[in-house]
N, C-alpha and C positions, 0 to 999 in steps of 0.2 A: 284300598280300604284303610290303610294307615292314614292317608291325608284327610279322609273323610271322618274317621274317628278324631282326630286331631283337631280338625275343624269344629266339630261338634263339643269336644271338651273345651275348647277356647270360648266359645259362645256361651258355654254354661258357666265357667267361672267368670267371663265378662259380665254376666247378668248378676252375679252375686252382690257386689257393691251397691247398685241401685236399688235391689231388693231389700238389702239389709239397712240400707239408708232410710227406705220407706216404712220400715217395720217397727212399731212403737214398742219394742222390747228391750231389755238390756243386753249388750253385746255378748257376754259370756253365756247369757241364757240362750241366744240364737245360736251361738256356736255349739252348745251342749246338746240342744235339742236336734240340729242338722246332723251332729255325729251319732247322737242315739238312735235317730230314726234311720240313718243310713244304715247303721249296723243291723237293725232289725230287718230292713227291707233286703240288704244283701245276705243276712245270716239265714232266713227262712228257706229260700231254695237250696243254699249251700248245705244246711243240716240234711235235707232230703237227698239231694244229688251228690254231695261231696263228703259224705261220712267218713269214708275210707282217708281222705286228706287229713281231716281232723285227728283220726285214731293214729295217724302216723306222724303227727307234728314232733318235730325234734326240738332239743333245747335251743339250738340256733335259730330256728324259725321263730320260736316264741320270744327270744331275745332281741332279734332285729324287729320283729312286729312291735314289742314294746318299746324299743328305741325309736321307731318311727311315730308311735303314738304320742310319746312324750315330746318329741320334737314338734309335732303338729299342734299339741294342745300349748306349748310354750310359743310357737308362732302366732297363733291366735291370740296369746294373752299380750305378747309385746306389741304386735301390731295394733291391735285394737287401742292399746293404752297409748302407743306413739300418735295415734290420730287425735288423741286429745290433747296432747302436749305440744305437738309441732304442726307446721302445715301439712295438709294433706299431699302436697307436690313432694315435699321432702321426704314424708314416711314412705309414699309409694315408690319414689327412686330408690331409697336406700333398701327398702325390703327386696326390691328387684334385683339386687345383687346375688341372689342365690346362685345364678350361674357362675359368678366368679368364685364364691364360696366353694362351689362343687369343683372347680379347676384347683383351688388351693387344697381342699381336702385330698384330692387324688394326688397332688403333688406329694403331700405328707405321707400318703401310702406308696410313694415311689412311681406313680404314673405321671409322667411329664406330658404337658399340654404342647401341641404343636404350634408354631407361629400362626397358622391359618385358623386354629381355634381361638388363640389368644386376640387376634383381629377380628374374629367373628364376635365373641364376647364383648369387646370393646365396642365394636360399632353398634350391637344391640342396646348397650347401656347408653350410649350417647343418643340413639333414638328414643330410649325412655327419657333422658333428659329433655329433649327437645319438646316431647308431648308434654311432660309433667311441669315443664317450667320450674326446674328444681331450684331453691333458694334456700341457703342455710341461714338461719337466725342465731341471733348471738346470745339470746336469754338463757339463763340457767335451765329453764324447764323446757325450752325448745331444743337445746343440746341433749338433755335426757331424753326427750322424745326421738331424736335423730339417734342416739345411742341404741334405744330399744328397738327402732326399726331396722337397723343395722343386725342386732341379735336376732330379730325375727327373720331376716333373710337368712342368716346362718341356720337357723332352726328349720327354715323351708329346704335348704340344702341338704341337711341331714336326714330330714323326712323323706325326701326323693332317693336319696343314697341307700338308705337303709330298706325302703320299699323295693329298689331294684334288687338288692340282695335277696330279699324273701321270694320275690316273684320268680327267682331262678326255680324254685321248687314247688311254690303253692300257687294255685290258680287265683284269679282274681276274687272270687267269692269269698273263700276262707280268709285270704289275707284282709281284705277290706273288713270283714266281720270282725276279725280280732282287733285290727288297728283301730277302728272307729269305735268300737266298744270300749277299749281301753282309754282313748282320748275323750270318749265321753264320761267317763269314770273320773278322770283328772281334771275334767273342767266343771264337773259337779262339785268337787272338792274346792276348786278355785271360787265358783259362784258362792258357794256357802261361806267361804273365809272372806269374801268381800263383800257378804251381805246382800248380794243381787238374786231377786227373786225368780223363780223358774216357772211359775205359774200365775194365774190371775191376769192375764193378758186380755184384750179386746179380740174379738172375732177376728178382725183384720189383721191383728198382729200374727194369730195363728194362721192365717192364710198366707201371710209372708213368710213364717218360719217352714210351713210345708214348701212353699215355692221355692225357697233357696235350698231346701233339702233336695227337691226333686232336680232342679237346675243346676245347682252349684256342686252338691255332693254327689249326686249319682251321675249326672250327665258330666259333670266338670272333674272333680277329683278320681272318681271311680274309673272313668274312661282312661284318664291319664295313668292311673295304678294298673290298669289293664295292659297300655302300651309299654310299660317298663319291662315287659316280658320280650319285646321286639325292639326296643330303642333304648339307648344309653341314657342314664339318669341326666347326662349333661344336654342331650338333645331334647329331652322331655322338659327340663327347666328353661330351655330356649323357648319352646313352644308356649311355655306358661306367659312369657314376656309379652305375647301378643294380647293378654288380658287387657293391657292399658290402652291400646288403640281400639281393641275391640268393645269395651266399656264405653269409649267416646262414640263410636260408630252407632252402637244400639241407643244412645241416649239421643243421637241425631236422628235416628229413624223413628223412634217411638215416642220420644218426647219432645220433637221439633227444635232441639238445641243446635245453635250454628256449631260448624265444626271448622276450628282454625285451620289454616294451611300447614302449620306445623305439625298437625295430627298426620298428614299424608307424608311429609317427610320423615317424621318418626317412624311411621308404619314401615317405609321404604327401607330405612336403615335398620329396623329390627329383622325385617325378611332377609336384607342381605347378610347380616350377622348370622341369621339361622341358617341360611344356604351356605355359609362358609363352613359352620360347624358341622352340618349334616355331610358335606362333601368330603370334609376330613376325616369323617367315619367311615367313608367308603373308599378312601384312596388305598389301593394295593400297597402292602408293604414290601419294599426291595428284598429280595432274598438273594444272597451271594450265591454265584453258580458254582455248583459242586466241582470240586477238583477232578481233573481227567484221570482216569486209572492209569497207573504206572504201566509202561510196557514191559512185560515178561519175557518177550522174544518166543513166546509159544504161538503155534499157528491155532486159528480159531477151530472150535470143533464143527 
């Protein structure tokens, strides 16, 4: 079931880029509506069936949910802006460093990564580079875009880590309702600050917004948030890397685009890296044998 849900989520976020690219609406507006609609869709059934969880929310639950929402909003803002300043390949590769950011954040918290994890993350990132054809440009604008993409990856890592913390107590519905709702509020302020309209789009644009909400927000983000209850944030972030070859495969199937051989090589490297990280999570910890009881010279009962 976990593999099925992870595959569903990967397909959902893989379709996000093509749908958003085909939607004639400002990027922040799309991000706002997908989070707002996602919050409503997840919130209505949660308000009916999970009212007890909402009543039992703790300060910690709200704090980590707010942290996840802020990180998600900043991730959208940084990545979307980066795409306008640098190459899509560079922005995509740098934002995909979220797995490495999670390893770093865990290290700062005193959680060391094993060599197997470091090798897995490294392999996966090489796979991303092979697929994206990552290239650094030297203009000031491109370097600013690269920096924003790097920050966007860090924000994605914080979003995943904070979500993993909240999901220890809250079920998927209440958590995503709060997180998406707060994220939408932050994106609303951003859109107004930058003068980006939130309404007045064509019917085709609204279809695109609904499509990205259903596919990317509900089947993508929400399913990954659900999996945070049974998978570590690092493993979830590794699954998210499959968005890159997933998007290429979907484009080849539905848009008839040719698929470079590098996509298959990159996919194999990402899968190998994912397997290494998953195996590291399941490796039994060595426990020192308990010392033998000292002989007392007494006969057994």
